[in-house]
Each structure stands twice: as structure tokens, then as C-alpha cells.
C-alpha positions in Angstrom: -34.2 214.2 -49.6 -37.7 215.2 -48.2 -37.8 218.8 -46.9 -40.8 220.6 -45.5 -41.4 224.1 -46.6 -40.4 226.8 -44.1 -43.2 227.9 -41.8 -42.4 231.6 -42.4 -43.4 231.2 -46.0 -47.1 231.1 -44.9 -46.9 234.0 -42.5 -49.3 236.7 -43.6 -46.4 239.2 -43.8 -42.7 238.7 -44.6 -40.4 238.3 -41.5 -36.8 239.1 -40.9 -35.6 235.8 -42.7 -37.7 236.7 -45.8 -36.0 240.0 -46.1 -32.5 238.5 -45.7 -33.3 236.0 -48.5 -35.0 238.7 -50.7 -31.8 239.5 -52.8 -31.6 235.8 -53.8 -35.3 235.9 -54.8 -34.5 238.9 -57.1 -31.7 237.1 -58.8 -33.9 234.0 -59.5 -36.6 236.2 -60.9 -34.2 238.0 -63.1 -32.8 234.7 -64.4 -36.4 233.5 -65.2 -37.2 236.8 -67.1 -34.2 236.2 -69.3 -35.5 232.8 -70.5 -37.0 233.0 -74.0 -40.2 231.2 -74.8 -39.8 229.0 -77.9 -42.3 228.8 -80.6 -43.7 225.3 -81.2 -46.6 224.0 -83.2 -48.4 220.8 -82.2 -51.5 219.2 -83.6 -52.3 218.0 -80.1 -54.0 220.6 -77.8 -52.0 221.3 -74.7 -53.6 222.3 -71.4 -51.1 223.1 -68.6 -52.3 223.0 -65.0 -49.8 224.7 -62.8 -49.3 227.1 -60.0 -47.5 230.1 -58.6 -47.6 229.0 -55.0 -45.2 226.1 -54.5 -47.2 222.9 -53.9 -50.6 221.9 -52.5 -52.8 223.8 -54.9 -54.8 220.9 -56.4 -53.1 220.6 -59.8 -53.4 216.8 -60.0 -57.0 216.8 -59.0 -57.9 219.4 -61.7 -55.9 217.4 -64.3 -58.1 214.4 -63.5 -61.2 216.4 -63.7 -60.3 217.8 -67.1 -59.6 214.2 -68.3 -63.1 213.2 -67.1 -64.7 216.2 -68.9 -63.0 215.2 -72.2 -63.7 211.5 -71.8 -67.5 212.3 -71.5 -67.2 213.9 -74.9 -65.3 210.9 -76.3 -62.1 213.0 -76.8 -58.8 211.1 -76.4 -56.7 212.8 -73.8 -53.6 211.8 -71.9 -51.5 213.2 -69.1 -48.0 214.6 -69.5 -45.5 215.0 -66.7 -41.9 216.0 -66.5 -40.0 213.1 -64.9 -39.1 213.6 -61.3 -37.9 210.6 -59.3 -39.7 211.9 -56.1 -43.1 212.2 -57.8 -43.9 208.6 -58.7 -47.0 208.8 -56.5 -48.7 211.4 -58.9 -47.6 209.4 -61.9 -49.2 206.2 -60.5 -52.4 208.0 -59.6 -52.7 209.5 -63.1 -51.8 206.2 -64.8 -54.8 204.6 -63.1 -57.0 206.9 -65.1 -55.4 207.5 -68.5 -52.0 207.1 -70.3 -49.1 209.1 -68.9 -46.3 210.4 -71.1 -43.2 211.3 -69.0 -39.8 212.7 -69.9 -37.1 214.8 -68.5 -38.1 217.2 -71.3 -41.8 218.2 -71.6 -41.5 218.8 -75.3 -40.4 215.2 -75.9 -43.4 213.9 -73.9 -45.8 216.1 -75.8 -44.3 214.9 -79.1 -44.7 211.3 -78.0 -48.4 211.9 -77.1 -49.0 213.5 -80.4 -47.5 210.5 -82.2 -49.9 208.3 -80.3 -52.8 210.3 -81.8 -54.1 211.9 -78.6 -56.2 215.0 -79.1 -55.4 216.7 -75.8 -52.4 216.5 -73.6 -53.0 217.6 -70.0 -49.8 218.7 -68.3 -49.6 218.4 -64.5 -47.3 221.3 -63.7 -45.1 223.3 -66.1 -46.4 226.9 -66.2 -42.8 228.2 -65.6 -41.4 226.0 -68.4 -40.6 228.5 -71.2 -39.9 225.8 -73.7 -43.6 225.3 -74.4 -46.4 227.5 -75.6 -49.6 226.0 -74.2 -53.0 226.3 -75.8 -54.5 226.8 -72.4 -52.7 227.7 -69.1 -54.5 227.4 -65.7 -52.9 228.8 -62.6 -54.1 227.1 -59.4 -54.4 228.4 -55.9 -55.6 227.1 -52.5 -57.4 229.8 -50.7 -56.3 228.5 -47.3 -52.7 229.5 -48.1 -53.3 231.9 -51.0 -49.9 233.5 -51.6 -48.4 233.0 -48.1 -46.2 235.9 -47.3 -46.4 237.1 -50.9 -42.6 236.8 -51.7 -40.9 234.6 -54.2 -38.6 231.6 -53.5 -36.5 231.4 -51.3 -37.9 234.4 -49.4 -41.5 233.0 -49.8 -43.5 230.3 -51.4 -44.1 231.9 -54.8 -42.5 230.6 -58.0 -43.1 233.9 -59.6 -44.7 237.2 -58.4 -48.4 237.6 -58.3 -48.2 240.3 -61.0 -47.5 237.5 -63.5 -51.3 236.8 -63.4 -51.5 239.3 -66.2 -50.2 236.6 -68.6 -52.8 233.9 -67.7 -56.3 233.6 -68.9 -57.7 231.1 -66.4 -57.3 230.8 -62.7 -58.6 228.0 -60.4 -59.3 228.4 -56.6 -59.9 225.4 -54.4 -59.8 224.7 -50.6 -62.8 226.1 -48.7 -65.2 228.7 -50.0 -64.5 231.4 -47.4 -63.2 234.9 -48.3 -63.6 234.2 -52.0 -64.9 237.7 -52.9 -61.7 239.3 -51.3 -59.5 237.0 -53.3 -61.4 237.5 -56.5 -61.1 241.3 -56.1 -57.3 241.0 -55.6 -57.0 238.8 -58.7 -59.2 241.0 -60.9 -57.3 244.2 -59.9 -54.2 242.5 -61.5 -56.0 241.0 -64.5 -59.6 242.1 -65.2 -59.9 239.7 -68.1 -58.9 236.5 -66.3 -61.6 233.7 -65.9 -61.8 232.6 -62.3 -63.1 229.1 -61.6 -63.9 227.7 -58.1 -63.8 224.1 -57.0 -64.4 222.1 -53.8 -63.5 218.5 -52.8 -66.1 215.9 -52.0 -65.4 212.5 -50.4 -66.6 209.7 -52.8 -66.0 206.7 -50.4 -67.6 208.2 -47.3 -69.7 205.0 -46.8 -66.5 203.1 -45.9 -66.0 205.1 -42.7 -67.6 205.2 -39.3 -67.8 208.8 -38.2 -68.2 207.8 -34.6 -64.7 206.4 -34.5 -61.5 208.3 -33.7 -58.8 208.7 -36.3 -55.1 209.3 -36.6 -54.6 211.2 -39.9 -51.2 211.4 -41.7 -50.2 212.7 -45.0 -47.2 213.8 -47.1 -48.8 216.1 -49.6 -48.4 219.7 -50.7 -51.2 221.0 -48.4 -52.0 218.9 -45.3 -54.3 221.7 -44.0 -56.7 221.3 -46.9 -57.0 217.6 -46.3 -57.7 218.1 -42.6 -60.2 220.9 -43.4 -62.1 218.6 -45.7 -62.2 215.8 -43.2 -63.5 218.1 -40.5 -66.2 219.4 -42.8 -67.5 215.8 -42.9 -67.3 215.6 -39.0 -64.4 213.1 -38.8 -63.1 212.9 -35.2 -59.3 213.5 -35.6 -57.4 213.0 -32.4 -53.9 212.9 -33.9 -52.3 214.5 -37.0 -48.9 213.6 -38.4 -47.6 215.7 -41.3 -44.7 214.7 -43.6 -43.1 216.6 -46.4 -44.6 216.6 -49.9 -44.0 213.3 -51.8 -42.5 211.8 -48.7 -41.0 208.3 -49.3 -42.3 206.3 -46.4 -40.2 203.6 -44.8 -41.4 200.5 -42.9 -40.2 202.2 -39.8 -42.4 205.2 -40.4 -45.5 203.1 -40.9 -44.7 200.9 -37.8 -44.4 204.1 -35.8 -47.8 205.4 -37.1 -49.5 202.1 -36.3 -47.9 202.0 -32.8 -49.2 205.5 -32.0 -52.7 204.6 -33.4 -52.8 201.4 -31.3 -51.9 203.4 -28.1 -54.6 205.9 -28.9 -57.1 203.2 -29.9 -58.0 204.8 -33.1 -58.1 204.1 -36.8 -55.5 205.3 -39.4 -56.5 207.5 -42.3 -54.5 209.1 -45.2 -54.9 210.3 -48.8 -55.1 208.2 -52.0 -51.9 209.9 -53.2 -50.0 208.8 -50.0 -51.2 205.2 -50.5 -49.3 205.2 -53.8 -46.1 205.5 -51.8 -46.8 202.9 -49.2 -46.0 200.0 -51.4 -48.0 197.4 -49.5 -46.7 198.4 -46.1 -49.5 197.2 -43.7 -52.2 198.5 -46.1 -54.7 196.4 -44.3 -54.4 198.7 -41.2 -54.6 202.0 -43.2 -57.7 203.5 -44.8 -57.6 206.2 -47.4 -59.9 208.9 -48.7 -61.0 209.1 -52.3 -62.0 212.6 -53.2 -63.7 214.1 -56.3 -63.2 217.7 -57.4 -66.4 219.5 -58.1 -66.2 222.7 -60.2 -68.9 225.2 -59.4 -69.0 226.6 -62.9 -68.3 223.3 -64.7 -70.3 224.2 -67.9 -68.4 227.4 -68.4 -65.1 225.6 -67.6 -66.0 222.8 -70.0 -66.8 225.2 -72.8 -63.4 227.0 -72.4 -61.6 223.6 -72.9 -63.7 222.4 -75.8 -63.3 225.6 -77.9 -59.5 225.3 -78.0 
């Protein structure tokens, strides 16, 4: 089942529905607090890239960037993912870059990576998994959504309260570069020792597109707004947007409908590389996709933090 997140999650303040759901949020938080973190010793270094805000914070892009940094240093790294049947797109995308170890239990996947003599295991998601002690934990945010209404699930979009930033050493912000100072001040007021890293997305296949043409843009990712914002920064002429839920499993009927709308509007069709992983050859000749690279503004500092683990 593909469900979109409720719109009230991203209101700047909680609304009536949020307050109704707040007691459930408290019960979930209490349950999570009672979970005990296990002690485990691995030879492989583990870097967990996760989030507090549910979905669309750039975790996968940052995992890929970390792999690129380690590869340049000739360090063997792999990706580790917990197995979810609705996240095959991310697994395919990562598998095109480096080996992926996946299991219903992250500990088992880490052990398998270690047996295969990888030096670093990069975990896409898992900050709230108390079964693992990571060598490095990075919590990701998108500054367009930030923390939404500031409440935890189901009253809001947060997996855990913002106060839990006290337990993290590294934080990554992506999206656009506006209002960064305000966000940094909020973060440092909670944890003055946390290292804040900032990134932005750049389109690597821009030469494949004619910016004088009109485009229909569709996506089923965690943060459709970030994708649209990036396209607009490159002056793409977007005349129609269609947003699906995160990890949406496209049917032939969905694609036929998108193509029909584009034909009526006399425009080209554009989506993300992650979405293409879920199209499974459904009229791919009529759909173009964006390849993006994540650029970290303080890459040398970020690189040093990874290499000293």
C-alpha cells in the first residue's frame, strides 16, 4: 500500500488533528525509550545515515557520496540496508554503485559484509535501530521541510523528538541554502558540539535537456518539493506536476495516463533516477530522468571525520 504523508505534518504549527493524535505519539516515544541498545563489536566500520524527519532528507544521496569519498582513498566500502519489499528502487540504485548487503535484521547484514572483508559498511537508514552501535551516525534534514509541525509520529513527521539531537555527533542539511543560519542556531542550542554539514544537488546530465521545452514532472519520492526546487533553479519550464507517494509502485495504467497528459499538453516527461528504477521498462523511451550529484560544501572536513573512524 502506498500512502502519502498527511499535509498537516508539514504545517508550521500543530493543528487540531495533531493534538488529537498526540497521546499516541507519547506512547510510541515511551516504547522507543524502553528499548535497550545492544553492545556489538565489529571489525568493519559502520556509518549510519538516517533521519528524524520521516522521508525525503537525502539519505541515499549522502550514502552514495560517502562511498565515492572512500573509493577515492581505495577503501573497500559497501551499502547495508534493512530489507523492505517497497524499497527495491533504493536497493537497485545503490547496487549500481557498490555491493549491497540486505537482511530483515541489520546485524546479520553487517556481519555478512564483514565476512566479505569490507572495511566500511554504509547504512542507508537505521538511526532508530537500537540493536546496533554505529561508529558514526549522521542525521539528515531537508531545510525545505525542516521538522514540519515539530511533533512525532503520528501527530507529526518526526521519528523522534528534536531533543534527541543531543546524542548525535554529525548532522547534514540539504535542499536549498536559504535560512541556514536560523536552522544552525536552533540545532546548536540543542547540541553545541554537533558537526553541521551542508550539501546541495547539482544536475550531472543537464546537457541532455532542452531548457526551452516544456516539461511534465512526476515523482514518487520522499520530498517532491526538493526535486521541483532543484529543477526550477536550473530554469526548467514545468507546466505540470504529478506527485505520488514515496516508493510508489507504478502500474502501466499510471504511465499511460502520464503520457496521455503530456501529449495533450505537448510537453516532455521528466522524473528522477530513483523513480526510473520502479518503471521496469514501461515506455522508458518517452520518459527522461535527472541524474544528480550531491556536493558537500565542507567536503574536506566531512572526509576527515569519516577517515579517522
